[in-house]
N, C-alpha and C positions, 0 to 999 in steps of 0.2 A: 708248688706242691705237685707230686706225681704219684702214680700207683704202679706197683709191680705185682706179678702173680707168684704165689708161693703154694707149697703143699699144705695140707691140713694135718700133717703128722705132728707128733710131739716135738720132734726135731725137724725144724722147717728147712726145706730145700727150695731152691729157686728155679723157675722155668726160664730157659734160654731158648729163643725161637726167632725166626726171621719174620719181622712185621710185614715185609713185602710179600711173603708167601707162607702163611701159617700152615698150609697143607703139607709142608715139608716135615712137620712134626716138631718135636722139642727135645731138649736135653735137660737133665737136672744137674745142678751144681750145689755144692754144700756151703759155699761162702757167697755172700751177696757181693758180687763184683759188678758195679754199676757200669763198667765198660762193656759187659756182656749181656746183662739183663735189660730188656727193653723197659723204658720208663714211659708210662702211658698218662695221658692228660686227665682222665676221669674214670669213674667206676664203670660207666656205660661202655667206654672203649675197652677197658680191661675185660668186661663181661663178653664183649664181641670176640676178643682174642681167646678167651677161655673156651668158648664154644667152638671157635674155628679150629682149635687144637684138639678138639674131641674130649675135653676134660668133663667129668661129671661133677667134681667139686674142686674148689681151689680157695685160697685165702687171698684177700686183697691186703696189701701192705702199703700204707700211705707214707711217703717220704717227704 
């Protein structure tokens, strides 16, 4: 099981970012491409990256 970060919009988009340096920012993509979207081990790790990316809100999606 893993978690990915997504937008809270009605049409969900996916956050793509560098887990080695989240300060570089993010890109949004429209399709969930697991080769691009980081898969995180738990909600706490996902929360860490959400904050590191400067997001105010996000959606956790469990895979």
